[in-house]
C-alpha positions in Angstrom: 209.5 63.4 94.5 212.9 64.9 93.8 215.1 64.8 97.0 218.3 66.7 97.7 221.5 64.7 96.9 223.5 63.4 99.8 227.2 64.3 100.1 228.1 60.8 98.9 226.4 61.4 95.6 228.3 64.6 94.9 231.6 64.8 93.0 234.8 64.7 95.1 235.7 68.3 94.2 232.3 69.7 95.3 232.6 72.1 98.3 229.5 72.4 100.5 228.3 75.9 101.4 230.2 77.6 104.2 227.4 77.8 106.8 229.3 79.5 109.6 230.6 82.3 107.2 228.2 84.9 108.6 227.0 83.8 112.0 225.8 87.3 112.9 223.4 87.0 109.9 222.4 83.4 110.2 221.5 83.9 113.9 219.3 86.8 113.0 216.1 87.4 111.0 217.7 86.1 107.7 218.3 82.6 109.0 214.9 81.2 107.8 215.1 82.7 104.3 218.6 81.5 103.8 217.8 78.0 105.0 214.8 77.9 102.5 217.1 79.2 99.8 219.6 76.4 100.5 216.9 73.8 100.6 215.4 74.7 97.3 218.8 75.0 95.8 219.5 71.5 96.8 216.2 70.3 95.3 217.0 72.1 92.0 220.5 70.7 92.0 219.1 67.2 92.3 216.6 67.9 89.6 219.3 69.2 87.3 221.4 66.1 87.8 218.4 63.9 86.9 217.8 66.0 83.8 221.4 65.7 82.8 221.2 61.9 83.0 218.3 61.9 80.5 219.3 65.0 78.5 218.4 63.6 75.1 214.9 62.7 76.1 214.3 66.0 77.9 215.6 68.0 75.0 213.5 66.1 72.5 210.3 66.4 74.6 211.0 70.0 75.3 211.4 70.9 71.6 208.2 69.0 70.7 206.3 70.8 73.5 207.7 74.2 72.5 207.0 73.7 68.9 203.4 72.6 69.6 202.8 75.7 71.8 204.3 78.0 69.2 201.5 76.9 66.8 199.1 78.8 69.1 200.3 82.0 67.5 198.0 81.2 64.6 195.0 82.1 66.8 196.5 85.2 68.4 194.2 88.2 68.7 195.7 91.7 68.7 193.6 94.2 70.7 193.4 97.7 69.2 190.3 99.0 71.0 191.3 102.0 73.1 188.7 101.4 75.7 190.0 97.8 76.2 193.6 98.9 76.2 193.5 101.8 78.6 190.5 101.3 80.8 191.2 98.9 83.7 188.8 96.0 84.2 186.2 96.6 86.9 187.6 100.1 87.5 185.5 103.2 88.2 185.9 104.4 84.6 184.7 101.0 83.2 181.7 101.0 85.5 180.8 104.6 84.4 181.1 103.6 80.7 178.9 100.6 81.3 176.3 102.7 83.1 176.3 105.2 80.2 175.8 102.5 77.6 173.0 101.0 79.7 171.2 104.2 80.2 171.7 105.9 76.8 172.1 102.8 74.7 174.6 101.9 72.1 172.6 104.1 69.6 173.6 107.3 71.5 177.3 107.0 70.4 178.7 108.8 67.5 182.1 109.2 65.8 184.0 112.4 65.4 186.0 113.7 62.5 188.2 116.8 63.3 189.5 119.4 60.9 192.2 121.6 62.6 193.7 124.6 60.9 196.9 126.4 62.1 199.1 129.1 60.5 202.4 128.1 59.0 204.1 130.8 61.1 203.9 130.1 64.8 201.8 132.6 66.7 200.0 134.0 63.7 196.4 135.1 64.2 193.8 133.0 62.4 190.8 135.2 63.3 190.7 136.8 59.9 188.3 136.5 57.0 191.1 135.1 54.8 192.0 132.4 57.3 188.3 131.4 57.7 187.9 131.4 54.0 190.7 128.8 53.7 189.0 126.9 56.5 185.8 127.0 54.5 187.6 125.7 51.5 189.0 122.7 53.4 185.7 122.0 55.2 183.7 122.1 51.9 186.1 119.6 50.3 185.8 117.3 53.3 182.0 117.6 53.4 181.6 116.7 49.7 183.4 113.3 50.2 181.6 110.4 48.5 182.6 106.8 48.5 181.1 103.9 46.5 180.5 100.6 48.3 178.2 97.7 47.7 176.9 99.4 44.5 175.7 102.5 46.4 177.1 106.0 46.9 177.6 107.3 50.4 178.0 110.9 51.2 178.0 113.0 54.4 174.3 113.6 54.4 173.6 109.9 54.5 176.0 108.9 57.3 176.2 112.1 59.5 174.8 112.2 63.0 171.5 114.2 63.2 170.0 115.3 66.5 166.6 113.9 65.7 164.1 114.6 63.0 160.8 115.9 64.5 157.5 114.3 63.6 155.1 116.6 61.8 151.5 115.7 61.0 151.7 117.5 57.6 153.2 114.9 55.2 154.6 117.4 52.7 156.4 119.4 55.5 157.6 116.2 57.1 159.2 115.0 53.9 160.8 118.4 53.3 162.2 118.5 56.8 163.6 115.0 56.5 165.5 116.0 53.4 166.7 119.3 54.8 167.4 118.4 58.4 171.1 119.4 59.0 174.0 117.3 60.1 175.6 118.2 63.5 178.8 120.0 62.6 180.6 122.0 65.3 182.5 124.7 63.3 183.4 128.4 63.7 181.8 128.9 60.3 178.4 128.6 62.0 178.9 132.1 63.2 178.5 133.2 59.6 176.3 132.5 56.6 179.0 130.3 55.1 178.3 127.7 57.7 175.2 126.8 55.6 177.4 125.7 52.7 178.5 122.6 54.7 175.0 121.3 55.0 173.8 119.1 52.2 170.3 118.2 51.2 167.7 120.1 49.3 163.9 120.2 48.9 161.6 121.3 46.1 158.4 123.3 46.3 156.4 124.3 43.2 157.2 127.8 42.1 160.3 128.1 44.1 164.0 127.4 43.5 165.5 124.4 45.3 165.4 125.0 49.0 168.8 124.8 50.7 170.2 126.1 53.9 172.0 128.8 52.0 168.7 130.4 50.9 166.3 129.0 53.5 164.5 131.5 55.8 162.2 129.4 57.9 160.1 132.4 59.0 159.5 133.6 55.5 158.7 130.0 54.3 156.1 129.6 57.0 154.4 132.8 56.0 154.3 131.7 52.3 152.9 128.2 53.2 150.5 129.4 55.9 147.5 130.0 53.6 147.8 126.5 52.1 148.4 124.3 55.2 148.0 124.3 59.0 151.5 124.8 60.3 150.9 126.0 63.9 152.6 123.0 65.4 155.6 123.4 63.2 155.7 127.1 63.9 155.6 126.5 67.6 158.5 123.9 67.3 160.7 126.4 65.4 160.0 129.1 68.0 160.9 126.8 70.9 164.2 125.9 69.2 164.8 129.6 68.4 165.6 128.8 64.8 164.8 132.4 63.6 166.1 133.0 60.2 168.7 130.2 60.5 171.8 131.0 58.5 170.5 133.7 56.2 170.4 136.1 59.2 174.1 135.9 59.9 176.9 138.0 58.5 178.8 136.8 55.4 182.5 136.2 55.5 182.7 137.5 51.9 180.0 140.2 51.5 180.9 140.2 47.7 179.7 136.7 47.3 176.8 136.8 44.8 174.9 134.3 46.9 175.2 136.3 50.1 171.5 136.8 51.2 170.0 140.3 51.4 169.1 139.5 55.0 172.7 139.3 56.1 173.7 142.2 58.3 176.7 143.2 56.1 175.1 142.5 52.7 174.5 146.2 51.9 177.6 147.7 53.6 179.9 145.1 52.0 182.2 145.3 55.1 184.0 142.2 56.2 182.9 141.1 59.7 184.9 141.4 62.8 185.8 137.7 63.1 187.1 137.9 66.7 183.9 139.6 67.8 181.6 137.2 66.1 183.4 134.1 67.5 183.6 135.5 71.0 181.6 133.2 73.2 181.2 130.5 70.6 178.7 129.9 67.8 175.3 128.4 67.2 174.0 125.8 64.8 170.7 126.3 63.2 169.0 126.2 66.6 170.2 129.0 69.0 168.7 127.2 72.0 169.9 123.7 71.6 173.0 124.0 69.4 175.6 126.2 71.1 179.2 125.4 70.2 181.4 126.7 73.0 184.4 128.7 72.1 186.8 126.1 73.5 185.5 123.6 70.9 186.2 125.9 68.0 189.4 127.9 68.8 192.8 127.1 70.2 195.6 129.3 71.5 193.4 132.2 72.2 194.5 135.6 73.7 192.2 138.1 75.4 192.3 141.7 76.2 192.1 143.4 79.6 188.3 143.4 79.4 188.2 139.7 78.6 187.4 140.2 74.9 188.7 137.8 72.4 191.6 139.2 70.4 193.4 136.4 68.6 193.6 132.7 68.2 196.2 130.3 66.7 194.0 127.4 65.6 190.5 126.7 64.2 188.7 123.5 64.6 185.6 122.0 63.0 184.1 118.7 64.1 181.9 116.5 61.9 179.8 114.0 63.8 178.9 110.7 62.1 176.6 108.0 63.2 177.9 104.9 64.9 177.9 101.6 63.0 174.8 100.5 64.9 173.0 103.7 64.2 173.8 103.6 60.5 172.7 99.9 60.3 169.4 100.7 62.0 168.8 103.8 59.9 169.1 101.9 56.6 167.7 98.5 57.7 164.7 97.7 55.6 165.4 100.8 53.4 164.9 100.4 49.7 168.5 101.5 49.1 170.0 98.5 51.0 167.4 95.7 50.6 169.4 94.0 47.8 172.9 94.0 49.5 172.3 92.0 52.6 172.7 95.0 54.8 174.6 94.3 58.1 176.3 96.1 60.9 179.7 95.0 59.6 178.9 96.6 56.2 177.8 99.8 58.0 181.2 99.9 59.9 183.0 99.4 56.6 181.2 102.3 55.0 182.0 104.6 57.9 185.7 103.6 58.0 186.1 104.0 54.2 184.4 107.4 54.3 186.6 108.6 57.2 189.8 107.6 55.4 188.7 109.4 52.3 187.8 112.4 54.5 191.3 112.6 56.0 193.0 112.2 52.6 191.0 114.9 50.8 191.0 117.4 53.7 194.8 117.3 54.0 195.0 117.9 50.2 192.4 120.7 50.2 194.8 123.6 50.5 197.7 124.3 48.0 201.2 123.7 49.2 202.0 127.5 49.2 198.9 128.4 51.4 199.5 130.4 54.5 197.5 127.9 56.6 197.9 124.2 57.3 195.1 121.7 57.7 195.3 118.7 60.0 192.5 116.1 59.6 191.9 113.4 62.2 189.2 110.8 62.6 188.6 107.9 64.9 189.5 105.5 62.1 192.9 107.3 61.8 193.6 106.3 65.4 192.5 102.8 64.8 194.8 102.6 61.8 197.7 103.9 63.8 197.1 101.3 66.5 196.8 98.5 63.9 200.0 99.6 62.2 202.0 99.7 65.4 200.5 96.4 66.7 201.3 94.4 63.6 204.3 92.2 64.0 207.2 93.3 61.7 208.7 90.0 60.7 211.7 91.7 59.1 212.5 93.5 62.4 212.1 90.5 64.6 214.1 88.2 62.3 216.8 90.9 61.8 217.1 91.4 65.6 217.5 87.7 66.3 219.9 87.3 63.4 222.1 90.1 64.8 222.0 88.5 68.2 222.8 85.2 66.6 225.8 86.6 64.9 227.0 88.4 68.0 226.7 85.3 70.1 228.6 83.2 67.6 231.4 85.7 67.1 232.0 86.5 70.7 232.0 82.9 71.8 234.1 81.6 68.9 237.7 80.6 69.7 240.5 79.6 67.4 241.1 76.6 69.7 238.3 74.2 68.7 238.4 72.6 72.2 237.6 76.0 73.8 235.3 77.4 71.1 231.6 77.7 72.0 230.1 79.3 68.9 227.7 76.4 68.4 226.6 76.9 72.0 225.7 80.6 71.3 223.9 79.5 68.1 221.8 76.9 69.9 221.2 79.2 72.8 219.7 82.0 70.6 217.6 79.6 68.7 216.3 78.1 71.9 215.4 81.6 73.2 213.6 82.3 70.0 211.6 79.1 70.3 210.9 79.8 74.0 209.5 83.3 73.2 207.3 81.9 70.4 206.0 79.1 72.5 205.3 81.4 75.4 203.3 83.8 73.2 201.5 80.8 71.6 200.5 79.6 75.1 199.1 83.0 75.9 197.1 83.0 72.6 195.7 79.5 73.4 194.6 80.8 76.9 192.7 83.6 75.2 195.0 86.4 76.3 194.9 89.2 73.8 198.1 90.9 72.5 198.8 94.6 72.1 201.5 96.8 70.6 203.8 96.1 73.6 203.5 92.4 73.1 204.4 92.5 69.4 206.9 95.3 69.4 208.7 95.1 72.8 208.4 91.7 74.3 210.3 89.6 71.7 213.4 91.8 72.0 213.1 92.1 75.8 212.9 88.3 76.2 215.8 87.9 73.7 218.1 90.1 75.8 217.2 88.4 79.1 217.5 84.9 77.7 220.8 85.4 75.9 222.3 86.9 79.0 222.1 83.5 80.7 223.8 81.8 77.8 226.9 83.9 78.2 226.9 83.3 82.0 226.6 79.6 81.5 229.3 79.5 78.9 231.7 81.5 81.0 231.1 79.3 84.0 231.5 76.2 81.9 235.0 77.3 80.8 236.0 77.9 84.5 234.8 74.5 85.7 237.6 72.1 87.0 238.7 69.8 84.2 238.2 66.7 86.3 234.5 67.4 87.1 232.4 64.3 86.2 230.2 64.9 83.1 226.9 64.1 84.8 227.5 67.1 87.2 229.3 69.4 84.9 226.2 71.1 83.5 224.5 71.4 86.8 227.5 72.8 88.6 228.0 75.2 85.7 224.4 76.6 86.1 225.0 76.9 89.9 228.2 78.7 89.4 226.7 81.1 86.9 223.9 81.9 89.3 226.4 82.6 92.0 228.2 85.0 89.7 224.9 86.8 89.0 224.1 86.8 92.7 227.3 88.5 93.6 226.7 91.2 91.0 223.1 91.9 91.9 222.9 91.3 95.7 225.0 91.8 98.9 227.6 89.0 99.3 226.0 87.5 102.5 222.8 86.7 100.6 224.8 84.5 98.2 226.5 82.4 100.9 224.0 79.7 100.8 224.2 79.1 97.1 226.0 75.8 96.4 229.1 76.5 94.3 232.0 74.6 92.8 235.4 74.9 94.4 236.6 77.0 91.5 234.2 79.8 92.3 235.3 82.2 94.9 
């Protein structure tokens, strides 16, 4: 065990601490803390002297240990999951998230892709047929995105989230519904017939054109198929969901569109709809009962009149819901389309991420540069990409920062008098700090501690500043040490003196009285 040195072991010029310097303090409540401080300072002083006697061995072993720990950076893991980064472990939020997953299951999750439209001029109203027409153009471009992976083509209709396809006893109707069942898209376009254009899928019946949501009238279809099949159960299902005429019974944004159905309220009048009136209170999907998109999910920056009626808005938003990787994997597991590619959940995740990146790219390019509106596309993958980008270690920045500090330390500590120059000390100090930071992070990686953006972007430079500060203090105290100080005690006394200087700067003077100091420090 390391023991404090006796006065006989200390150099002749060493002055013991002035114990009676502040009797009013030493006799009070600070006596015990100051005594403990002095005791531990004595232990550290003795340890420092022993290290100085074996400095070569200690330096060699230290460099070997630091180098070995720095190799742990090879197994470092960077955490970019928002839930893991921002939700405290065992907190109320984490417990509620766990409860939700247990009750609803992982399959209940979905991913959201948002399409936000704003005017180029601040405060401009977007509740106009022209603005919604541009929104339709961007949404159509985004909904037609296709990516090719694993030898297959993936579009929105394959990967979108659907609320659940009902089971029908009639096989023909069941197959038709499976092909036509719409994706869940929360959009202000659902207040109009044009909302049907975002829905893919089609079905074929003999003697009829391809059935799509743009021309599908469920009530009329049931009347036509009634004599050929028993559809009472299906009819009852549509009535409970309040499907009605679906999209063909809604006004057209562009009444002059040749495909605008005759059942649209403004088909014959050819008058543009009152957009603010139609969007007031939100919109509905194909089911009026179960798919009500609240106004707050569709519009932003709204303004209302004295009677509470909607007058204007500054932003439009459409949200496309996609299946989660687990859902997509389960949906196509065992399907003939994926039986030859070794379908896995990782592949499903790759498909979703690739589609989302393509979605963002095409949506932002959908409108011409001179358009009066701006489109901002965002997806969950975009956020993950941003976190990945900011969490990656920039070797150029880290090396550049340490090289600048290296040059600064060398230049400021360099002297024309070779006997007083300490440029090599600054060089060695910065390199030692760099090795210490690398070894510390490597040890954390070996212990299984995950890194984040703060670890990779902030910590290396913060540790550099704190570590290099001590180098300058030690070098300054070394130059002020008495020339006749024995070499075995010179380094130790230098470190004590530098601590005393730091103590005087950061603490009241009486708290530094018990710090052992050389006679040259006052």
